[in-house]
ZAFIKE-364010 format. One record per residue (C-alpha): residue number from 0; residue in three letters; z, y, x. Coordinates in steps of 0.2 Angstrom, whole numbers. Last residue first. Example, Ala and Ser with C-alpha at 12.3 -4.5 7.8 and 13.67 -1.06 7.14 Angstrom:
// residues 2
{1; "SER"; {36; -5; 68}},
{0; "ALA"; {39; -22; 62}},
***
This chain:
// residues 638
{637; "UNK"; {597; 491; 349}},
{636; "UNK"; {580; 491; 355}},
{635; "UNK"; {583; 508; 363}},
{634; "UNK"; {597; 500; 373}},
{633; "UNK"; {586; 486; 380}},
{632; "UNK"; {571; 499; 383}},
{631; "UNK"; {583; 508; 395}},
{630; "UNK"; {583; 493; 406}},
{629; "UNK"; {565; 494; 410}},
{628; "UNK"; {566; 512; 414}},
{627; "UNK"; {579; 511; 425}},
{626; "UNK"; {571; 495; 434}},
{625; "UNK"; {555; 506; 436}},
{624; "UNK"; {566; 519; 444}},
{623; "UNK"; {574; 508; 455}},
{622; "UNK"; {558; 499; 461}},
{621; "UNK"; {549; 517; 463}},
{620; "UNK"; {565; 522; 476}},
{619; "UNK"; {567; 504; 482}},
{618; "UNK"; {547; 504; 490}},
{617; "UNK"; {546; 522; 496}},
{616; "UNK"; {531; 532; 497}},
{615; "UNK"; {526; 550; 506}},
{614; "UNK"; {540; 544; 522}},
{613; "UNK"; {552; 558; 523}},
{612; "UNK"; {557; 572; 513}},
{611; "UNK"; {553; 578; 496}},
{610; "UNK"; {559; 594; 492}},
{609; "UNK"; {575; 597; 479}},
{608; "UNK"; {573; 614; 476}},
{607; "UNK"; {588; 614; 474}},
{606; "UNK"; {601; 605; 487}},
{605; "UNK"; {602; 587; 490}},
{604; "UNK"; {586; 588; 499}},
{603; "UNK"; {572; 573; 495}},
{602; "UNK"; {571; 556; 499}},
{601; "UNK"; {558; 541; 502}},
{600; "UNK"; {546; 549; 492}},
{599; "UNK"; {539; 543; 474}},
{598; "UNK"; {524; 538; 468}},
{597; "UNK"; {509; 546; 461}},
{596; "UNK"; {503; 560; 472}},
{595; "UNK"; {513; 560; 488}},
{594; "UNK"; {522; 576; 491}},
{593; "UNK"; {523; 582; 472}},
{592; "UNK"; {515; 576; 455}},
{591; "UNK"; {525; 559; 458}},
{590; "UNK"; {541; 571; 457}},
{589; "UNK"; {540; 578; 440}},
{588; "UNK"; {543; 560; 433}},
{587; "UNK"; {557; 556; 443}},
{586; "UNK"; {566; 572; 435}},
{585; "UNK"; {560; 568; 420}},
{584; "UNK"; {570; 551; 423}},
{583; "UNK"; {587; 558; 421}},
{582; "UNK"; {582; 566; 404}},
{581; "UNK"; {580; 549; 397}},
{580; "UNK"; {595; 542; 406}},
{579; "UNK"; {606; 558; 395}},
{578; "UNK"; {597; 552; 380}},
{577; "UNK"; {600; 533; 380}},
{576; "UNK"; {620; 539; 384}},
{575; "UNK"; {626; 535; 368}},
{574; "UNK"; {617; 517; 367}},
{573; "UNK"; {629; 510; 379}},
{572; "UNK"; {643; 523; 387}},
{571; "UNK"; {648; 514; 402}},
{570; "UNK"; {633; 501; 404}},
{569; "UNK"; {622; 514; 401}},
{568; "UNK"; {630; 524; 415}},
{567; "UNK"; {631; 511; 427}},
{566; "UNK"; {611; 506; 424}},
{565; "UNK"; {607; 526; 427}},
{564; "UNK"; {618; 525; 444}},
{563; "UNK"; {609; 509; 450}},
{562; "UNK"; {591; 520; 448}},
{561; "UNK"; {599; 536; 454}},
{560; "UNK"; {604; 524; 469}},
{559; "UNK"; {584; 521; 472}},
{558; "UNK"; {582; 540; 468}},
{557; "UNK"; {590; 547; 486}},
{556; "UNK"; {598; 562; 487}},
{555; "UNK"; {601; 569; 506}},
{554; "UNK"; {621; 574; 508}},
{553; "UNK"; {624; 567; 526}},
{552; "UNK"; {613; 552; 525}},
{551; "UNK"; {597; 558; 535}},
{550; "UNK"; {605; 575; 539}},
{549; "UNK"; {613; 569; 555}},
{548; "UNK"; {596; 560; 561}},
{547; "UNK"; {585; 574; 554}},
{546; "UNK"; {594; 586; 568}},
{545; "UNK"; {590; 573; 581}},
{544; "UNK"; {572; 570; 576}},
{543; "UNK"; {566; 587; 577}},
{542; "UNK"; {569; 598; 561}},
{541; "UNK"; {569; 593; 542}},
{540; "UNK"; {581; 584; 531}},
{539; "UNK"; {590; 598; 522}},
{538; "UNK"; {608; 592; 513}},
{537; "UNK"; {621; 593; 527}},
{536; "UNK"; {637; 589; 521}},
{535; "UNK"; {648; 585; 535}},
{534; "UNK"; {668; 587; 528}},
{533; "UNK"; {665; 584; 509}},
{532; "UNK"; {664; 594; 495}},
{531; "UNK"; {646; 592; 495}},
{530; "UNK"; {647; 576; 493}},
{529; "UNK"; {638; 563; 504}},
{528; "UNK"; {622; 551; 501}},
{527; "UNK"; {618; 564; 486}},
{526; "UNK"; {612; 552; 470}},
{525; "UNK"; {595; 554; 463}},
{524; "UNK"; {582; 567; 463}},
{523; "UNK"; {589; 576; 448}},
{522; "UNK"; {607; 577; 457}},
{521; "UNK"; {621; 566; 455}},
{520; "UNK"; {634; 568; 470}},
{519; "UNK"; {648; 577; 465}},
{518; "UNK"; {651; 579; 445}},
{517; "UNK"; {640; 563; 442}},
{516; "UNK"; {648; 553; 454}},
{515; "UNK"; {667; 557; 448}},
{514; "UNK"; {661; 552; 432}},
{513; "UNK"; {655; 535; 437}},
{512; "UNK"; {670; 531; 447}},
{511; "UNK"; {683; 537; 434}},
{510; "UNK"; {672; 527; 421}},
{509; "UNK"; {672; 511; 431}},
{508; "UNK"; {692; 513; 432}},
{507; "UNK"; {693; 515; 414}},
{506; "UNK"; {684; 500; 412}},
{505; "UNK"; {693; 489; 424}},
{504; "UNK"; {685; 488; 441}},
{503; "UNK"; {683; 469; 449}},
{502; "UNK"; {665; 471; 445}},
{501; "UNK"; {652; 459; 437}},
{500; "UNK"; {635; 464; 432}},
{499; "UNK"; {635; 478; 446}},
{498; "UNK"; {633; 496; 440}},
{497; "UNK"; {651; 500; 440}},
{496; "UNK"; {654; 494; 458}},
{495; "UNK"; {638; 498; 465}},
{494; "UNK"; {643; 516; 461}},
{493; "UNK"; {654; 517; 475}},
{492; "UNK"; {641; 518; 488}},
{491; "UNK"; {638; 535; 481}},
{490; "UNK"; {650; 545; 495}},
{489; "UNK"; {664; 556; 492}},
{488; "UNK"; {673; 555; 509}},
{487; "UNK"; {693; 551; 507}},
{486; "UNK"; {691; 541; 526}},
{485; "UNK"; {705; 530; 526}},
{484; "UNK"; {715; 531; 541}},
{483; "UNK"; {710; 518; 554}},
{482; "UNK"; {722; 502; 561}},
{481; "UNK"; {712; 490; 548}},
{480; "UNK"; {696; 498; 543}},
{479; "UNK"; {691; 504; 523}},
{478; "UNK"; {674; 509; 519}},
{477; "UNK"; {666; 520; 505}},
{476; "UNK"; {684; 524; 499}},
{475; "UNK"; {682; 522; 478}},
{474; "UNK"; {687; 534; 468}},
{473; "UNK"; {702; 536; 455}},
{472; "UNK"; {712; 551; 465}},
{471; "UNK"; {726; 541; 470}},
{470; "UNK"; {713; 529; 480}},
{469; "UNK"; {704; 511; 474}},
{468; "UNK"; {697; 503; 489}},
{467; "UNK"; {710; 491; 498}},
{466; "UNK"; {722; 488; 483}},
{465; "UNK"; {706; 487; 469}},
{464; "UNK"; {696; 475; 479}},
{463; "UNK"; {710; 464; 483}},
{462; "UNK"; {713; 460; 466}},
{461; "UNK"; {694; 456; 465}},
{460; "UNK"; {694; 445; 480}},
{459; "UNK"; {705; 434; 475}},
{458; "UNK"; {699; 431; 458}},
{457; "UNK"; {682; 431; 467}},
{456; "UNK"; {688; 417; 478}},
{455; "UNK"; {695; 407; 461}},
{454; "UNK"; {678; 409; 454}},
{453; "UNK"; {668; 403; 467}},
{452; "UNK"; {678; 386; 472}},
{451; "UNK"; {680; 382; 455}},
{450; "UNK"; {661; 384; 450}},
{449; "UNK"; {658; 373; 465}},
{448; "UNK"; {668; 359; 458}},
{447; "UNK"; {662; 360; 440}},
{446; "UNK"; {644; 359; 445}},
{445; "UNK"; {637; 355; 429}},
{444; "UNK"; {619; 367; 428}},
{443; "UNK"; {629; 381; 418}},
{442; "UNK"; {647; 379; 428}},
{441; "UNK"; {636; 381; 444}},
{440; "UNK"; {627; 396; 438}},
{439; "UNK"; {643; 405; 430}},
{438; "UNK"; {652; 404; 447}},
{437; "UNK"; {636; 408; 458}},
{436; "UNK"; {636; 426; 446}},
{435; "UNK"; {656; 429; 449}},
{434; "UNK"; {653; 423; 467}},
{433; "UNK"; {637; 435; 470}},
{432; "UNK"; {646; 450; 460}},
{431; "UNK"; {662; 449; 470}},
{430; "UNK"; {651; 449; 485}},
{429; "UNK"; {641; 462; 479}},
{428; "UNK"; {655; 473; 475}},
{427; "UNK"; {663; 468; 493}},
{426; "UNK"; {647; 474; 502}},
{425; "UNK"; {646; 490; 493}},
{424; "UNK"; {662; 494; 497}},
{423; "UNK"; {662; 491; 515}},
{422; "UNK"; {679; 481; 522}},
{421; "UNK"; {679; 484; 543}},
{420; "UNK"; {665; 496; 546}},
{419; "UNK"; {655; 512; 542}},
{418; "UNK"; {650; 522; 557}},
{417; "UNK"; {640; 536; 549}},
{416; "UNK"; {630; 544; 562}},
{415; "UNK"; {628; 525; 572}},
{414; "UNK"; {629; 526; 591}},
{413; "UNK"; {615; 526; 602}},
{412; "UNK"; {613; 543; 604}},
{411; "UNK"; {615; 549; 587}},
{410; "UNK"; {610; 534; 573}},
{409; "UNK"; {604; 532; 558}},
{408; "UNK"; {608; 516; 547}},
{407; "UNK"; {616; 520; 530}},
{406; "UNK"; {608; 505; 522}},
{405; "UNK"; {621; 497; 531}},
{404; "UNK"; {626; 489; 550}},
{403; "UNK"; {623; 500; 560}},
{402; "UNK"; {629; 496; 578}},
{401; "UNK"; {643; 501; 589}},
{400; "UNK"; {657; 503; 574}},
{399; "UNK"; {649; 492; 562}},
{398; "UNK"; {658; 476; 561}},
{397; "UNK"; {660; 468; 546}},
{396; "UNK"; {673; 460; 533}},
{395; "UNK"; {672; 452; 517}},
{394; "UNK"; {685; 453; 506}},
{393; "UNK"; {695; 436; 499}},
{392; "UNK"; {713; 442; 506}},
{391; "UNK"; {712; 429; 519}},
{390; "UNK"; {696; 436; 526}},
{389; "UNK"; {678; 432; 524}},
{388; "UNK"; {667; 437; 537}},
{387; "UNK"; {653; 445; 538}},
{386; "UNK"; {645; 450; 556}},
{385; "UNK"; {637; 432; 563}},
{384; "UNK"; {636; 424; 547}},
{383; "UNK"; {644; 407; 546}},
{382; "UNK"; {659; 415; 537}},
{381; "UNK"; {662; 397; 526}},
{380; "UNK"; {660; 406; 510}},
{379; "UNK"; {644; 416; 515}},
{378; "UNK"; {636; 400; 522}},
{377; "UNK"; {641; 390; 507}},
{376; "UNK"; {633; 404; 496}},
{375; "UNK"; {616; 405; 505}},
{374; "UNK"; {614; 385; 505}},
{373; "UNK"; {619; 385; 486}},
{372; "UNK"; {607; 399; 480}},
{371; "UNK"; {594; 392; 490}},
{370; "UNK"; {594; 376; 483}},
{369; "UNK"; {596; 384; 467}},
{368; "UNK"; {582; 395; 469}},
{367; "UNK"; {566; 386; 457}},
{366; "UNK"; {577; 374; 446}},
{365; "UNK"; {592; 385; 447}},
{364; "UNK"; {583; 401; 442}},
{363; "UNK"; {576; 391; 427}},
{362; "UNK"; {593; 385; 420}},
{361; "UNK"; {599; 403; 422}},
{360; "UNK"; {586; 410; 411}},
{359; "UNK"; {571; 422; 413}},
{358; "UNK"; {575; 441; 414}},
{357; "UNK"; {593; 438; 418}},
{356; "UNK"; {591; 423; 430}},
{355; "UNK"; {578; 434; 440}},
{354; "UNK"; {589; 449; 441}},
{353; "UNK"; {603; 436; 447}},
{352; "UNK"; {592; 430; 461}},
{351; "UNK"; {589; 447; 467}},
{350; "UNK"; {608; 449; 468}},
{349; "UNK"; {609; 435; 477}},
{348; "UNK"; {597; 440; 490}},
{347; "UNK"; {606; 457; 493}},
{346; "UNK"; {620; 447; 497}},
{345; "UNK"; {610; 439; 508}},
{344; "UNK"; {606; 455; 517}},
{343; "UNK"; {622; 462; 517}},
{342; "UNK"; {627; 456; 536}},
{341; "UNK"; {610; 461; 544}},
{340; "UNK"; {601; 447; 553}},
{339; "UNK"; {586; 449; 542}},
{338; "UNK"; {582; 467; 550}},
{337; "UNK"; {562; 462; 549}},
{336; "UNK"; {555; 451; 539}},
{335; "UNK"; {537; 445; 548}},
{334; "UNK"; {538; 427; 543}},
{333; "UNK"; {535; 415; 556}},
{332; "UNK"; {553; 414; 558}},
{331; "UNK"; {564; 406; 574}},
{330; "UNK"; {578; 396; 571}},
{329; "UNK"; {596; 396; 567}},
{328; "UNK"; {597; 386; 551}},
{327; "UNK"; {604; 400; 541}},
{326; "UNK"; {590; 412; 547}},
{325; "UNK"; {575; 400; 545}},
{324; "UNK"; {582; 397; 527}},
{323; "UNK"; {581; 416; 522}},
{322; "UNK"; {566; 419; 530}},
{321; "UNK"; {557; 403; 521}},
{320; "UNK"; {565; 410; 504}},
{319; "UNK"; {559; 426; 509}},
{318; "UNK"; {541; 420; 508}},
{317; "UNK"; {544; 411; 493}},
{316; "UNK"; {550; 425; 485}},
{315; "UNK"; {534; 436; 488}},
{314; "UNK"; {526; 424; 478}},
{313; "UNK"; {538; 420; 463}},
{312; "UNK"; {540; 436; 461}},
{311; "UNK"; {521; 443; 461}},
{310; "UNK"; {518; 426; 448}},
{309; "UNK"; {534; 435; 438}},
{308; "UNK"; {525; 451; 436}},
{307; "UNK"; {532; 458; 419}},
{306; "UNK"; {533; 477; 427}},
{305; "UNK"; {552; 475; 428}},
{304; "UNK"; {551; 458; 436}},
{303; "UNK"; {540; 463; 449}},
{302; "UNK"; {543; 479; 458}},
{301; "UNK"; {558; 483; 450}},
{300; "UNK"; {566; 465; 455}},
{299; "UNK"; {558; 464; 473}},
{298; "UNK"; {564; 481; 478}},
{297; "UNK"; {583; 477; 483}},
{296; "UNK"; {577; 462; 490}},
{295; "UNK"; {562; 468; 501}},
{294; "UNK"; {573; 483; 507}},
{293; "UNK"; {586; 473; 513}},
{292; "UNK"; {573; 463; 522}},
{291; "UNK"; {562; 475; 529}},
{290; "UNK"; {543; 475; 528}},
{289; "UNK"; {537; 486; 539}},
{288; "UNK"; {538; 507; 539}},
{287; "UNK"; {527; 520; 544}},
{286; "UNK"; {515; 526; 531}},
{285; "UNK"; {522; 521; 518}},
{284; "UNK"; {537; 513; 513}},
{283; "UNK"; {550; 496; 513}},
{282; "UNK"; {534; 484; 513}},
{281; "UNK"; {535; 469; 502}},
{280; "UNK"; {527; 453; 511}},
{279; "UNK"; {518; 439; 502}},
{278; "UNK"; {513; 426; 516}},
{277; "UNK"; {500; 412; 513}},
{276; "UNK"; {487; 423; 523}},
{275; "UNK"; {493; 441; 523}},
{274; "UNK"; {497; 448; 505}},
{273; "UNK"; {507; 465; 507}},
{272; "UNK"; {515; 473; 491}},
{271; "UNK"; {519; 490; 492}},
{270; "UNK"; {504; 499; 483}},
{269; "UNK"; {508; 489; 467}},
{268; "UNK"; {524; 498; 463}},
{267; "UNK"; {514; 513; 464}},
{266; "UNK"; {502; 506; 450}},
{265; "UNK"; {516; 501; 439}},
{264; "UNK"; {525; 518; 442}},
{263; "UNK"; {509; 527; 436}},
{262; "UNK"; {508; 515; 421}},
{261; "UNK"; {527; 519; 416}},
{260; "UNK"; {523; 539; 418}},
{259; "UNK"; {507; 538; 405}},
{258; "UNK"; {490; 541; 408}},
{257; "UNK"; {487; 533; 427}},
{256; "UNK"; {474; 524; 421}},
{255; "UNK"; {472; 505; 426}},
{254; "UNK"; {463; 501; 440}},
{253; "UNK"; {450; 484; 437}},
{252; "UNK"; {436; 496; 433}},
{251; "UNK"; {436; 507; 447}},
{250; "UNK"; {435; 491; 459}},
{249; "UNK"; {423; 484; 450}},
{248; "UNK"; {412; 499; 450}},
{247; "UNK"; {415; 502; 469}},
{246; "UNK"; {408; 485; 472}},
{245; "UNK"; {394; 486; 460}},
{244; "UNK"; {388; 502; 469}},
{243; "UNK"; {390; 494; 487}},
{242; "UNK"; {381; 478; 483}},
{241; "UNK"; {365; 485; 489}},
{240; "UNK"; {372; 488; 506}},
{239; "UNK"; {379; 472; 508}},
{238; "UNK"; {394; 470; 519}},
{237; "UNK"; {396; 472; 538}},
{236; "UNK"; {413; 470; 543}},
{235; "UNK"; {427; 481; 550}},
{234; "UNK"; {427; 493; 536}},
{233; "UNK"; {418; 509; 530}},
{232; "UNK"; {407; 511; 515}},
{231; "UNK"; {397; 524; 508}},
{230; "UNK"; {391; 525; 490}},
{229; "UNK"; {376; 536; 486}},
{228; "UNK"; {374; 541; 467}},
{227; "UNK"; {357; 553; 461}},
{226; "UNK"; {359; 559; 445}},
{225; "UNK"; {353; 576; 451}},
{224; "UNK"; {343; 574; 469}},
{223; "UNK"; {349; 565; 485}},
{222; "UNK"; {342; 565; 502}},
{221; "UNK"; {352; 556; 514}},
{220; "UNK"; {358; 561; 532}},
{219; "UNK"; {371; 552; 542}},
{218; "UNK"; {380; 561; 555}},
{217; "UNK"; {385; 560; 576}},
{216; "UNK"; {396; 548; 585}},
{215; "UNK"; {410; 561; 581}},
{214; "UNK"; {424; 558; 593}},
{213; "UNK"; {444; 566; 589}},
{212; "UNK"; {453; 576; 600}},
{211; "UNK"; {472; 576; 597}},
{210; "UNK"; {488; 589; 593}},
{209; "UNK"; {504; 587; 586}},
{208; "UNK"; {517; 580; 600}},
{207; "UNK"; {534; 579; 589}},
{206; "UNK"; {548; 589; 582}},
{205; "UNK"; {546; 585; 565}},
{204; "UNK"; {538; 600; 559}},
{203; "UNK"; {525; 598; 572}},
{202; "UNK"; {522; 582; 566}},
{201; "UNK"; {519; 587; 550}},
{200; "UNK"; {505; 602; 554}},
{199; "UNK"; {495; 590; 561}},
{198; "UNK"; {484; 598; 573}},
{197; "UNK"; {466; 594; 580}},
{196; "UNK"; {463; 603; 597}},
{195; "UNK"; {447; 594; 602}},
{194; "UNK"; {431; 589; 592}},
{193; "UNK"; {423; 576; 603}},
{192; "UNK"; {405; 574; 603}},
{191; "UNK"; {392; 561; 601}},
{190; "UNK"; {374; 568; 592}},
{189; "UNK"; {366; 552; 585}},
{188; "UNK"; {357; 557; 570}},
{187; "UNK"; {358; 542; 556}},
{186; "UNK"; {344; 542; 546}},
{185; "UNK"; {346; 536; 527}},
{184; "UNK"; {341; 521; 516}},
{183; "UNK"; {352; 516; 503}},
{182; "UNK"; {368; 510; 499}},
{181; "UNK"; {376; 518; 516}},
{180; "UNK"; {385; 510; 530}},
{179; "UNK"; {399; 513; 542}},
{178; "UNK"; {403; 498; 549}},
{177; "UNK"; {419; 499; 562}},
{176; "UNK"; {420; 486; 575}},
{175; "UNK"; {437; 477; 577}},
{174; "UNK"; {450; 485; 591}},
{173; "UNK"; {454; 474; 607}},
{172; "UNK"; {441; 482; 619}},
{171; "UNK"; {440; 502; 615}},
{170; "UNK"; {427; 513; 604}},
{169; "UNK"; {420; 500; 594}},
{168; "UNK"; {404; 506; 584}},
{167; "UNK"; {394; 498; 570}},
{166; "UNK"; {378; 507; 560}},
{165; "UNK"; {370; 511; 543}},
{164; "UNK"; {360; 506; 531}},
{163; "UNK"; {359; 488; 538}},
{162; "UNK"; {365; 487; 554}},
{161; "UNK"; {361; 498; 569}},
{160; "UNK"; {371; 497; 584}},
{159; "UNK"; {381; 510; 592}},
{158; "UNK"; {387; 516; 610}},
{157; "UNK"; {401; 528; 613}},
{156; "UNK"; {412; 516; 622}},
{155; "UNK"; {429; 527; 625}},
{154; "UNK"; {433; 524; 643}},
{153; "UNK"; {428; 544; 649}},
{152; "UNK"; {443; 552; 639}},
{151; "UNK"; {444; 566; 626}},
{150; "UNK"; {460; 565; 618}},
{149; "UNK"; {469; 549; 607}},
{148; "UNK"; {486; 552; 600}},
{147; "UNK"; {500; 537; 595}},
{146; "UNK"; {511; 531; 585}},
{145; "UNK"; {498; 528; 570}},
{144; "UNK"; {489; 519; 583}},
{143; "UNK"; {474; 523; 591}},
{142; "UNK"; {454; 520; 588}},
{141; "UNK"; {452; 539; 583}},
{140; "UNK"; {434; 541; 574}},
{139; "UNK"; {428; 557; 563}},
{138; "UNK"; {414; 554; 553}},
{137; "UNK"; {401; 567; 550}},
{136; "UNK"; {392; 564; 533}},
{135; "UNK"; {375; 574; 527}},
{134; "UNK"; {370; 576; 511}},
{133; "UNK"; {353; 583; 509}},
{132; "UNK"; {348; 592; 492}},
{131; "UNK"; {334; 592; 479}},
{130; "UNK"; {332; 607; 468}},
{129; "UNK"; {342; 616; 455}},
{128; "UNK"; {357; 604; 457}},
{127; "UNK"; {370; 597; 445}},
{126; "UNK"; {381; 579; 445}},
{125; "UNK"; {376; 574; 462}},
{124; "UNK"; {387; 559; 462}},
{123; "UNK"; {396; 553; 478}},
{122; "UNK"; {406; 538; 480}},
{121; "UNK"; {416; 533; 494}},
{120; "UNK"; {422; 515; 498}},
{119; "UNK"; {435; 510; 509}},
{118; "UNK"; {436; 492; 515}},
{117; "UNK"; {448; 481; 523}},
{116; "UNK"; {448; 469; 510}},
{115; "UNK"; {463; 463; 499}},
{114; "UNK"; {459; 476; 486}},
{113; "UNK"; {444; 486; 491}},
{112; "UNK"; {450; 506; 493}},
{111; "UNK"; {442; 518; 481}},
{110; "UNK"; {438; 535; 485}},
{109; "UNK"; {428; 548; 473}},
{108; "UNK"; {417; 563; 475}},
{107; "UNK"; {407; 571; 463}},
{106; "UNK"; {395; 586; 469}},
{105; "UNK"; {390; 602; 457}},
{104; "UNK"; {376; 611; 466}},
{103; "UNK"; {371; 628; 459}},
{102; "UNK"; {379; 638; 470}},
{101; "UNK"; {391; 626; 480}},
{100; "UNK"; {404; 617; 466}},
{99; "UNK"; {413; 604; 473}},
{98; "UNK"; {423; 588; 460}},
{97; "UNK"; {436; 579; 467}},
{96; "UNK"; {441; 561; 463}},
{95; "UNK"; {455; 551; 469}},
{94; "UNK"; {451; 534; 458}},
{93; "UNK"; {459; 531; 442}},
{92; "UNK"; {469; 545; 433}},
{91; "UNK"; {467; 555; 450}},
{90; "UNK"; {460; 571; 447}},
{89; "UNK"; {455; 585; 458}},
{88; "UNK"; {442; 599; 452}},
{87; "UNK"; {434; 615; 456}},
{86; "UNK"; {434; 613; 477}},
{85; "UNK"; {421; 623; 487}},
{84; "UNK"; {437; 634; 493}},
{83; "UNK"; {441; 616; 501}},
{82; "UNK"; {428; 616; 513}},
{81; "UNK"; {435; 630; 525}},
{80; "UNK"; {426; 622; 541}},
{79; "UNK"; {440; 625; 550}},
{78; "UNK"; {455; 630; 547}},
{77; "UNK"; {463; 639; 564}},
{76; "UNK"; {483; 641; 564}},
{75; "UNK"; {479; 644; 584}},
{74; "UNK"; {477; 626; 586}},
{73; "UNK"; {466; 616; 573}},
{72; "UNK"; {466; 611; 556}},
{71; "UNK"; {453; 603; 549}},
{70; "UNK"; {442; 604; 531}},
{69; "UNK"; {426; 597; 525}},
{68; "UNK"; {413; 602; 513}},
{67; "UNK"; {402; 610; 525}},
{66; "UNK"; {389; 621; 515}},
{65; "UNK"; {372; 622; 526}},
{64; "UNK"; {356; 632; 521}},
{63; "UNK"; {340; 625; 524}},
{62; "UNK"; {337; 627; 506}},
{61; "UNK"; {350; 614; 503}},
{60; "UNK"; {360; 605; 514}},
{59; "UNK"; {377; 599; 508}},
{58; "UNK"; {388; 595; 520}},
{57; "UNK"; {403; 581; 519}},
{56; "UNK"; {415; 575; 533}},
{55; "UNK"; {422; 560; 536}},
{54; "UNK"; {440; 556; 541}},
{53; "UNK"; {452; 547; 554}},
{52; "UNK"; {441; 531; 555}},
{51; "UNK"; {451; 518; 567}},
{50; "UNK"; {467; 523; 562}},
{49; "UNK"; {480; 508; 569}},
{48; "UNK"; {494; 502; 559}},
{47; "UNK"; {508; 491; 571}},
{46; "UNK"; {511; 475; 576}},
{45; "UNK"; {502; 473; 590}},
{44; "UNK"; {486; 471; 598}},
{43; "UNK"; {479; 455; 590}},
{42; "UNK"; {485; 460; 573}},
{41; "UNK"; {476; 476; 572}},
{40; "UNK"; {484; 482; 555}},
{39; "UNK"; {475; 494; 546}},
{38; "UNK"; {471; 513; 542}},
{37; "UNK"; {454; 520; 535}},
{36; "UNK"; {452; 535; 530}},
{35; "UNK"; {466; 542; 539}},
{34; "UNK"; {484; 547; 540}},
{33; "UNK"; {497; 543; 553}},
{32; "UNK"; {496; 557; 564}},
{31; "UNK"; {500; 570; 549}},
{30; "UNK"; {491; 584; 541}},
{29; "UNK"; {474; 577; 538}},
{28; "UNK"; {464; 588; 527}},
{27; "UNK"; {456; 579; 514}},
{26; "UNK"; {461; 593; 500}},
{25; "UNK"; {473; 581; 491}},
{24; "UNK"; {481; 577; 507}},
{23; "UNK"; {478; 561; 517}},
{22; "UNK"; {483; 542; 517}},
{21; "UNK"; {471; 528; 516}},
{20; "UNK"; {479; 510; 518}},
{19; "UNK"; {478; 493; 525}},
{18; "UNK"; {493; 480; 524}},
{17; "UNK"; {484; 468; 514}},
{16; "UNK"; {488; 477; 495}},
{15; "UNK"; {471; 486; 498}},
{14; "UNK"; {482; 504; 499}},
{13; "UNK"; {479; 522; 494}},
{12; "UNK"; {490; 536; 495}},
{11; "UNK"; {488; 554; 490}},
{10; "UNK"; {495; 570; 499}},
{9; "UNK"; {503; 585; 491}},
{8; "UNK"; {510; 599; 505}},
{7; "UNK"; {492; 604; 509}},
{6; "UNK"; {488; 608; 490}},
{5; "UNK"; {500; 623; 489}},
{4; "UNK"; {501; 631; 503}},
{3; "UNK"; {484; 630; 505}},
{2; "UNK"; {478; 639; 490}},
{1; "UNK"; {462; 632; 485}},
{0; "UNK"; {468; 615; 477}},
***
C-alpha cells in the first residue's frame, strides 16, 4: 500500500446497480478522469456519467497536530499530502476497508454504495486512541462529465445551505444538488478554494489531457473518542442522519463475502446490472461503456443463468425483447441499448435463448420467448436485416468494408482496422447454430413445417461452411469475400465453430481448429485476437488513441474468448480436459487481484506479463469466466 508503484495501478469499483458508481485506486488517489467517489448519470443533461464528488480527504487532528490521510497527484510528479504512508491494512471482502495508524491513533474507513440509490456511505471507526481526536473531512467537488475536466472559473456557484447535520450545494445549473451529511452534530467550516493542477496519470498514458482543478467548499469537523463511529453520506437527496449507521450496516450485511473465486465473480457480475425504472440493462463495462446490444446478449447467460438468477435474466430479457421488436418493426425504441443494428446481434440473441433453454427446458423457453424467436428467425431467413443477407449457398453475407460490423470494431482514419467483410466465420457459425436450435425447438413444440425450413437451410449452410472457411492447413479463414484473396491470418473467431452446441465441422475438424488455437492464440488471460505468427501482430495496448486502435484487435488477449475456448476444449476432451480447464481458470483468479480488484479488465497484452488494459471491468469477460466455471461443474459431476 505504501509503494505507489504497486498500489496506484490497482483500482477499486463499486456500483449501485442503477448507473452510479464509485471508482478510484486502493489508496484513494484518483488517476483517471473517470474516477470519483460519487459518479452518476444526469439524464436531463446528457447520457453520460458525471463526477459530482471527486474525493474526500480525511485529517486526524490530535493535540493540535494535523495528519492528513488524503493523497493526490499534482503536476511535476508531486504527491500530496502523502496520506498513504499511514495505511496499515486494506481488505475488500465485503466492502473496501482501509485501516490507518497515526501514532497511537488507529482509524478504520469503510465505503459502501447504497443499492439503487445515488448515495455513497463512508463509515469511520476510531479503533484506538490515547486521547480524543478531531476528524476533519474535506470534500473535493467536480460537477462535470466523465469525458471532460473542470477548471477554476467564476461561473461556479460557491453557495451552500445547511441541512440535517451537513450541507447541500450545486456548482452549476442542470445538476442535482449534492447533499453531504454526517450521522451526528458537526461543524462545517466554509473555506472555498480551488485545488489546482491535479494530474491523472492514466489519462496522460492514454494520450489525453490530464490535469484539472477541483473545488473545495470547506471542511467538516467532528470530535471522536475511542470506539466512536462516524458515517458520512454523499448523495443527491437529503436523508435522515440518525439512520446512517443502520443504513450502512444493512448495506454491509446484504453483501456476500468475497471469500471464494466464484463468489467474487458473482459479486462482479452484479455490478453490470443497471435498472432504470422498468428497464433492465446490462452495462458493457466500467467506467466508460454503456449498454451495447452484442455485449448484452453475450453477457446475459453468464451474468444471470450461471449465477442461478433466472429472475434477473427474465427482467433483462424483457428490456432486450422490446429493443429487438422495435428494431425488427422499424420503430424508434425507448430502450437505451446501443448498436442494435449490428448484423450479428440477432444471432447472439438466439444463442442467448439457447442457453436459457439449456438451463430450463425447450418448452419453458418456447412459452416465454417462442414468439420472439419465431420473429427473429423469419426476419433473418428472409434477409430483411439491412446488413445480413442469406445467400443461395445458405451462408450469411455482411458488408464490413466501410464500417466495422463485428466485435473487432476498432477504426483508424474512419476505416476499420480489421475490415472483416463478406462471409464472416463467427457470423456463419452462429447462423448454423441458430438454424439447428430453432429447428429442434419447432420440432418439439409441434411445428414441423417451420422445423423443416430451418433444418434444410442449416444443411445447405453447413456444407457451404466447410467449403468456404476450411483451408488446406486445417483451420478456418476469419472471413472470405468474393473477388478477394483469402486472408490466412490466424484469429480466434473460428473457436465459435467448435464451442457452439451445433457445428458444421466434423469431430476431427473441430480438434484441428482447437489444437491450432491452443498453440498460437491461447494465453493465461484468454485468446489473442491475432497469432504472433501472423502479419501485423501488435500485442501491447498502450499509448495515444491511434496506437491503441491499431493494437486493439491485433494481438491483445480477451478473457471472454477464453470462456468459449474452455467450452470448446471440454466438448472435445470431455472429462479428460477438466484439469487443463481448471488450470486455465487459475489465471483469471490471479487477475482479480490486479488492475481492478475483484473483477476482470477489458483486455490484456498478448505477451507476458499480460498486463490488464482498457476498461477496468468488462461484462463479457466476467460472464464467460462464470459460464466456464458453471460448465466445469457438469463435467466434474460425471
